C-alpha positions as CSV (number, residue, x, y, z in Angstrom):
1,X,120.3,157.0,133.0
2,X,120.0,156.1,129.3
3,X,118.5,153.1,127.7
4,X,119.4,152.3,124.2
5,X,117.7,149.6,122.2
6,X,120.4,147.5,120.1
7,X,118.0,144.6,119.2
8,X,114.6,143.4,118.8
9,X,113.4,146.8,118.3
10,X,111.1,146.9,115.4
11,X,111.7,143.3,115.3
12,X,111.4,140.2,116.8
13,X,115.1,138.5,117.0
14,X,118.3,139.5,118.5
15,X,116.9,140.8,122.0
16,X,119.5,143.2,123.4
17,X,119.1,146.5,125.6
18,X,121.8,148.7,126.7
19,X,121.5,150.5,130.3
20,X,123.8,153.1,131.3
21,X,124.2,155.1,134.5
22,X,126.9,157.2,135.8
23,X,128.9,154.1,137.1
24,X,127.4,150.9,135.1
25,X,126.9,149.7,131.5
26,X,124.3,146.7,131.7
27,X,123.0,144.7,128.7
28,X,119.4,143.1,129.0
29,X,120.0,139.9,127.0
30,X,122.6,139.5,124.1
31,X,120.2,137.5,121.5
32,X,121.3,136.6,117.8
33,X,119.6,138.0,115.0
34,X,117.8,135.3,113.0
35,X,116.6,135.5,109.3
36,X,118.4,135.2,106.0
37,X,122.3,134.8,106.2
38,X,123.2,137.6,104.2
39,X,120.9,140.2,106.4
40,X,121.6,138.8,109.7
41,X,125.4,138.2,109.5
42,X,126.2,141.7,109.4
43,X,124.0,142.6,112.6
44,X,125.5,139.7,114.7
45,X,129.2,140.3,113.8
46,X,128.7,144.0,114.9
47,X,128.3,145.3,118.5
48,X,127.2,148.7,119.3
49,X,128.1,148.3,123.0
50,X,131.8,148.2,123.3
51,X,131.9,144.7,124.8
52,X,134.9,145.4,126.9
53,X,133.2,148.1,128.8
54,X,130.0,146.3,129.5
55,X,130.0,145.5,133.1
56,X,127.5,142.8,133.2
57,X,124.5,141.0,131.2
58,X,121.0,140.2,132.8
59,X,119.9,137.1,130.6
60,X,116.0,136.4,130.9
61,X,116.0,133.0,129.6
62,X,118.0,130.5,127.2
63,X,116.3,131.0,124.0
64,X,118.9,131.8,121.2
65,X,117.3,135.4,120.0
66,X,118.1,136.2,123.6
67,X,121.2,134.3,124.6
68,X,122.8,133.2,121.3
69,X,125.6,136.4,120.8
70,X,127.0,135.9,124.3
71,X,129.8,133.7,123.0
72,X,130.7,136.6,120.2
73,X,130.4,139.2,123.0
74,X,133.1,137.1,125.0
75,X,135.1,136.7,121.9
76,X,134.9,140.6,121.4
77,X,136.3,141.3,124.9
78,X,133.6,141.2,127.6
79,X,134.3,139.7,130.9
80,X,131.8,140.4,133.5
81,X,129.2,138.3,134.9
82,X,126.2,136.9,133.4
83,X,123.0,136.8,135.9
84,X,120.3,134.4,135.1
85,X,118.4,131.6,137.0
86,X,120.1,128.1,137.7
87,X,117.8,126.6,135.2
88,X,118.6,129.2,132.6
89,X,122.3,128.6,133.2
90,X,121.9,125.0,132.8
91,X,120.0,125.2,129.4
92,X,121.9,128.1,128.0
93,X,125.5,126.0,128.6
94,X,123.7,123.5,126.0
95,X,122.1,125.7,123.9
96,X,125.5,127.9,123.4
97,X,127.6,125.0,122.9
98,X,125.3,123.4,120.2
99,X,125.0,126.9,118.6
100,X,128.3,126.9,118.2
101,X,128.5,123.6,116.6
102,X,125.6,124.5,114.3
103,X,127.7,127.7,113.1
104,X,130.3,125.7,112.4
105,X,129.0,122.8,110.7
106,X,126.7,125.3,108.6
107,X,129.7,127.0,107.5
108,X,131.5,124.0,106.2
109,X,128.6,122.7,104.6
110,X,127.8,126.1,102.8
111,X,131.7,126.4,101.9
112,X,131.7,123.0,100.4
113,X,128.6,123.6,98.1
114,X,129.7,127.1,97.1
115,X,131.6,127.9,93.7
116,X,135.4,128.1,94.3
117,X,135.6,131.8,93.5
118,X,132.9,132.9,96.4
119,X,134.5,133.9,99.5
120,X,134.5,131.3,102.3
121,X,132.4,132.0,105.2
122,X,133.7,131.8,109.0
123,X,131.3,130.8,111.9
124,X,130.3,133.8,114.1
125,X,131.9,131.9,117.0
126,X,133.3,128.4,118.1
127,X,132.8,126.0,120.9
128,X,135.8,127.2,122.9
129,X,134.0,130.6,123.1
130,X,130.6,129.1,124.2
131,X,132.4,127.3,127.0
132,X,134.6,130.2,128.2
133,X,131.4,132.5,128.2
134,X,129.4,129.9,130.2
135,X,131.7,130.1,133.0
136,X,130.6,133.9,133.6
137,X,126.9,132.7,134.7
138,X,126.1,133.6,138.2
139,X,122.7,132.4,139.6
140,X,120.0,134.4,141.0
141,X,117.4,132.5,142.9
142,X,113.7,133.0,141.6
143,X,111.9,135.3,143.7
144,X,114.6,137.0,145.9
145,X,115.7,140.3,145.9
146,X,119.6,140.3,145.6
147,X,122.6,143.1,145.4
148,X,125.0,141.5,143.1
149,X,127.0,144.9,142.9
150,X,126.9,148.1,144.5
151,X,123.9,150.4,143.9
152,X,122.3,147.5,142.1
153,X,119.4,145.2,143.0
154,X,117.8,142.8,141.3
155,X,115.2,140.0,141.4
156,X,113.8,137.6,139.0
157,X,110.0,136.5,138.7
158,X,108.5,133.2,136.8
159,X,107.8,134.5,133.0
160,X,106.1,131.2,132.3
161,X,107.8,131.0,128.9
162,X,110.3,128.2,129.0
163,X,111.7,126.5,132.2
164,X,114.0,129.1,134.1
165,X,112.3,132.1,132.1
166,X,112.5,135.3,134.3
167,X,110.9,138.6,134.3
168,X,113.7,140.9,135.4
169,X,113.2,143.5,138.0
170,X,116.1,145.7,138.4
171,X,116.8,148.6,140.7
172,X,119.7,151.0,140.0
173,X,121.2,154.1,142.3
174,X,121.7,157.3,140.4
175,X,122.4,160.5,141.9
176,X,121.2,159.4,145.2
177,X,117.8,158.0,143.8
178,X,116.7,154.6,143.2
179,X,115.2,153.8,139.5
180,X,113.2,150.7,139.0
181,X,113.1,149.0,135.7
182,X,111.2,145.8,134.8
183,X,112.3,143.8,131.5
184,X,109.6,141.3,130.6
185,X,111.8,139.2,128.6
186,X,109.3,136.9,126.7
187,X,106.1,136.7,128.8
188,X,104.3,133.2,128.5
189,X,100.6,132.1,128.6
190,X,98.4,131.4,131.4
191,X,97.2,127.9,132.2
192,X,99.8,126.6,129.6
193,X,100.6,122.8,130.0
194,X,103.9,122.2,131.9
195,X,105.0,125.7,133.2
196,X,104.2,128.0,136.2
197,X,102.0,130.9,135.1
198,X,103.8,134.3,134.6
199,X,103.9,136.6,137.9
200,X,102.8,140.2,138.1
201,X,105.1,143.0,139.3
202,X,104.5,146.3,141.4
203,X,104.8,150.0,140.0
204,X,108.1,150.7,138.3
205,X,109.9,153.6,136.7
206,X,110.3,152.1,133.3
207,X,108.9,148.7,131.8
208,X,110.6,147.0,128.5
209,X,108.0,144.4,127.1
210,X,108.1,142.1,124.4
211,X,104.9,142.4,121.9
212,X,105.4,139.3,119.7
213,X,101.5,138.4,119.7
214,X,100.1,141.8,120.9
215,X,97.5,141.9,118.2
216,X,96.7,138.2,118.2
217,X,94.5,135.8,120.2
218,X,95.9,132.1,120.2
219,X,93.6,129.2,120.0
220,X,93.4,127.2,123.4
221,X,95.4,124.1,124.1
222,X,92.3,121.4,123.4
223,X,92.0,123.0,120.0
224,X,95.7,122.6,119.2
225,X,95.6,119.0,120.4
226,X,92.9,118.3,118.0
227,X,94.6,120.1,115.2
228,X,97.7,118.0,115.6
229,X,95.8,114.7,115.7
230,X,94.2,115.7,112.5
231,X,97.5,116.9,110.4
232,X,99.1,113.7,111.5
233,X,96.3,111.4,110.4
234,X,95.8,113.0,107.3
235,X,99.3,112.6,106.4
236,X,99.2,109.1,107.4
237,X,96.5,108.6,105.2
238,X,98.3,109.8,102.1
239,X,101.6,107.7,103.2
240,X,103.5,110.8,103.7
241,X,106.0,112.2,106.2
242,X,105.3,115.1,108.5
243,X,108.3,117.4,109.2
244,X,107.9,119.5,112.4
245,X,110.3,122.3,112.9
246,X,110.5,122.8,116.7
247,X,112.8,124.9,118.9
248,X,114.8,122.2,120.8
249,X,114.0,124.4,123.9
250,X,110.3,124.2,125.4
251,X,108.5,123.8,122.1
252,X,109.8,120.2,121.4
253,X,109.1,119.1,125.1
254,X,105.5,120.6,124.8
255,X,104.5,119.0,121.6
256,X,105.9,115.5,122.7
257,X,103.8,116.1,125.9
258,X,100.7,116.5,124.0
259,X,101.4,113.4,121.7
260,X,102.1,111.5,124.9
261,X,98.4,112.6,125.9
262,X,96.9,111.6,122.8
263,X,98.4,108.4,122.9
264,X,97.4,107.9,126.4
265,X,93.6,108.8,125.2
266,X,94.2,106.2,122.2
267,X,93.3,108.8,119.9
268,X,96.3,109.0,117.5
269,X,96.8,107.2,114.6
270,X,100.0,104.7,115.0
271,X,102.9,106.1,113.1
272,X,106.7,106.5,114.2
273,X,107.5,109.7,115.8
274,X,111.4,110.7,115.9
275,X,112.7,113.4,117.8
276,X,115.9,114.4,115.6
277,X,117.9,116.7,117.7
278,X,120.4,115.6,120.2
279,X,120.0,119.0,122.1
280,X,116.3,118.6,122.5
281,X,117.0,114.8,123.9
282,X,119.5,116.6,126.6
283,X,117.0,119.3,127.3
284,X,114.2,116.9,127.8
285,X,116.3,115.4,130.6
286,X,116.3,118.9,132.5
287,X,112.4,118.9,132.2
288,X,112.2,115.6,133.5
289,X,114.4,116.4,136.4
290,X,112.2,119.4,137.2
291,X,108.7,117.7,136.8
292,X,107.9,118.4,140.4
293,X,107.9,122.1,139.7
294,X,105.0,121.6,136.8
295,X,101.6,122.1,137.0
296,X,98.6,120.1,138.2
297,X,97.8,118.4,135.0
298,X,101.3,116.9,134.8
299,X,101.4,115.7,138.5
300,X,97.8,113.9,137.6
301,X,99.4,112.2,134.6
302,X,102.3,111.1,136.5
303,X,100.1,108.9,138.6
304,X,99.5,106.6,135.8
305,X,102.2,107.4,133.2
306,X,105.9,107.8,134.8
307,X,107.5,109.8,131.7
308,X,105.2,112.3,130.1
309,X,108.0,112.7,127.6
310,X,107.9,109.1,126.3
311,X,105.4,106.7,124.6
312,X,105.4,103.5,122.5
313,X,106.7,104.5,118.9
314,X,108.6,107.5,119.9
315,X,112.5,107.6,119.2
316,X,115.1,110.1,120.2
317,X,117.4,110.2,117.1
318,X,121.1,111.0,118.5
319,X,123.6,110.2,115.7
320,X,124.1,112.3,112.4
321,X,123.8,108.7,110.5
322,X,120.5,107.8,112.1
323,X,119.3,111.4,111.1
324,X,120.5,110.9,107.4
325,X,118.6,107.5,107.2
326,X,115.4,109.1,108.1
327,X,115.3,110.9,105.0
328,X,115.9,107.4,103.3
329,X,113.3,105.7,104.9
330,X,109.6,104.7,103.3
331,X,106.5,105.1,104.7
332,X,104.8,107.6,107.1
333,X,106.7,109.1,110.0
334,X,106.8,112.0,111.9
335,X,110.2,114.0,112.5
336,X,110.3,116.9,115.0
337,X,113.7,118.7,114.5
338,X,115.2,122.0,115.2
339,X,115.4,124.8,114.5
340,X,111.9,126.4,114.8
341,X,112.4,128.9,112.4
342,X,114.0,126.7,109.6
343,X,117.2,128.6,109.4
344,X,119.8,125.8,110.3
345,X,120.2,122.6,111.8
346,X,119.1,119.0,110.8
347,X,115.6,120.1,110.2
348,X,116.6,122.1,107.2
349,X,117.8,118.8,105.7
350,X,114.6,117.4,106.5
351,X,112.6,120.2,104.7
352,X,114.9,119.8,101.7
353,X,114.0,116.1,101.2
354,X,110.1,116.6,101.9
355,X,109.3,119.8,100.2
356,X,109.1,118.4,96.5
357,X,106.5,115.7,97.2
358,X,102.6,116.4,97.6
359,X,102.2,113.5,100.1
360,X,104.2,115.3,102.7
361,X,103.3,117.9,105.1
362,X,105.4,120.5,107.0
363,X,103.8,121.4,110.2
364,X,104.8,125.1,111.5
365,X,103.9,125.2,115.0
366,X,105.1,128.8,116.1
367,X,106.0,132.3,115.1
368,X,108.3,132.8,111.9
369,X,110.5,135.8,111.8
370,X,110.7,138.0,108.4
371,X,113.0,136.4,105.8
372,X,113.6,133.2,107.3
373,X,112.6,129.9,105.7
374,X,109.8,129.3,108.3
375,X,108.1,132.4,107.1
376,X,108.6,131.6,103.4
377,X,106.6,128.1,104.1
378,X,104.1,129.8,106.2
379,X,103.3,131.9,103.3
380,X,103.3,128.9,100.9
381,X,105.6,130.2,98.4
382,X,105.9,127.9,95.4
383,X,109.6,128.3,95.4
384,X,111.9,128.4,98.4
385,X,115.6,128.8,99.0
386,X,117.4,126.3,100.9
387,X,121.1,126.3,101.4
388,X,121.1,129.1,98.7
389,X,119.5,127.5,96.2
390,X,115.8,127.1,94.9
391,X,113.6,124.4,95.6
392,X,109.9,123.9,94.2
393,X,107.3,123.5,97.0
394,X,104.8,120.5,96.1
395,X,104.3,119.3,99.9
396,X,101.5,120.6,102.4
397,X,102.2,123.3,104.8
398,X,100.1,123.4,107.9
399,X,100.2,126.0,110.7
400,X,99.0,125.6,114.4
401,X,99.8,128.8,116.5
402,X,98.3,127.7,119.9
403,X,101.5,125.9,120.9
404,X,103.2,129.4,121.4
405,X,105.2,129.8,124.4
406,X,104.6,133.5,124.1
407,X,101.4,135.3,125.8
408,X,99.0,136.4,123.2
409,X,97.2,139.9,123.4
410,X,94.6,138.5,126.3
411,X,97.7,137.5,128.3
412,X,99.5,140.9,128.0
413,X,96.3,142.6,128.7
414,X,95.8,140.8,131.8
415,X,99.6,141.4,133.0
416,X,99.5,145.2,132.2
417,X,96.0,145.4,134.1
418,X,97.5,143.6,137.1
419,X,100.5,146.3,136.9
420,X,98.2,149.3,136.5
421,X,96.3,148.1,139.9
422,X,99.8,147.9,141.3
423,X,100.4,151.4,140.4
424,X,101.5,151.5,136.9
425,X,104.5,152.6,135.1
426,X,106.1,155.8,134.3
427,X,107.4,154.7,130.8
428,X,106.9,151.9,128.6
429,X,109.0,150.6,125.8
430,X,107.8,148.1,123.5
431,X,110.3,145.7,121.8
432,X,110.5,142.2,120.3
433,X,107.4,142.5,117.8
434,X,106.6,143.5,114.4
435,X,105.2,146.9,113.7
436,X,101.4,146.0,113.9
437,X,101.8,143.9,117.1
438,X,103.8,146.5,118.9
439,X,101.3,149.3,117.5
440,X,98.6,147.1,118.9
441,X,99.9,146.5,122.3
442,X,100.8,150.2,122.6
443,X,97.2,151.2,122.4
444,X,96.4,148.4,124.9
445,X,98.5,149.4,127.5
446,X,98.3,153.3,127.3
447,X,96.2,153.7,130.4
448,X,98.9,151.9,132.8
449,X,101.7,154.3,131.6
450,X,102.0,157.9,132.8
451,X,103.4,158.6,129.3
452,X,102.4,157.2,126.0
453,X,104.2,154.0,125.1
454,X,107.2,154.1,122.8
455,X,108.1,151.8,119.9
456,X,111.6,152.1,119.6
457,X,113.9,151.7,116.5
458,X,117.4,150.0,116.2
459,X,119.8,152.1,117.9
460,X,117.3,154.5,119.5
461,X,118.2,156.0,122.8
462,X,116.1,157.4,125.8
463,X,117.0,159.6,128.7
464,X,115.2,158.2,132.1
């Protein structure tokens, strides 16, 4: 058996890992590389796994950096099943069609703004590709062992990251012997609002683990709510607007939930809040339909508040014209819009209009990968590039990290200590993290492994 790391190896985006046996070729995730267009486009266009010969994909969850290349994989010839939870399939169907629209819209916008002699760009895939690949989703029930193919067993456990996210337990037969591989996907946090906590697993031969925050500890949610209140009220006192880049899936729902709590506590200053993401609006409906699966705090709130994702002064923006109008409006307001790393979508336009005024604030509420516009803002660069052009930054930039859907070093330590008590693992491969985080996690989990953990690079292969 061979494992080849084709994405999220030495970096955070583009999750994709190829498992090969004598009879099977399986992809774990098929995510989009995110970053500056000129650096990521070639990565996203080229596959190193011969899509026509991939038997199946196991999808841990619907975030675009884990699912966003599936339509391109289909376009390149893949026709196998994609195994995931039902919630992941429902969410990914929305996410991938929205991603296709964004690719098409951004290509049109960039081509319109570029000089005539610059070659035109084409979208990575279109909506038809997204629709076709979504027909390949096959549901695996959370918590049950299933045998989707000969000599293959699969079980999903709650990962606590986003709705439907799963830890993947995979057993494969080779040469008369079963090998057990655990892929964490993205592990969430314990005691985090809305979601079921991550579940633990038993002894395995191989674990492939994320490491995004392997060297950091998040502040608790109580501190986050106080910071959120402070940033909003501070901007309101200046008469400015706040632009909050937020992933449509998970992060938007969490921040709206926290704002709703602040409003219920009568502790948030009054200013209009806009969710400017049609996708986030549709995904919030999925969250509403799954409230019975949420935590005790949510159930307690629902005793006196029948909608934890709505409050007086909150507007879900649907049309493009309404979105454009926000940038022409006067007075303080909050705009929550996708994408989370500020690379595409409506939020880029909101940032472009807000960045040049010192009364405004851009609030970053999550991890920003290297080379993204979001990372440039976190670094508080004086000049950033938006749609290929330089813009002087005069606005305030604030960051709040406690809203992360990723487990931090303490969460990862807890999870691997549980694995160690359950027998540990033969080998561990650390992915989905930058070098300092991956190195820190390697040292943290060494006692859990029979062999020293490995941090693979792009394209590295290992025999198991």
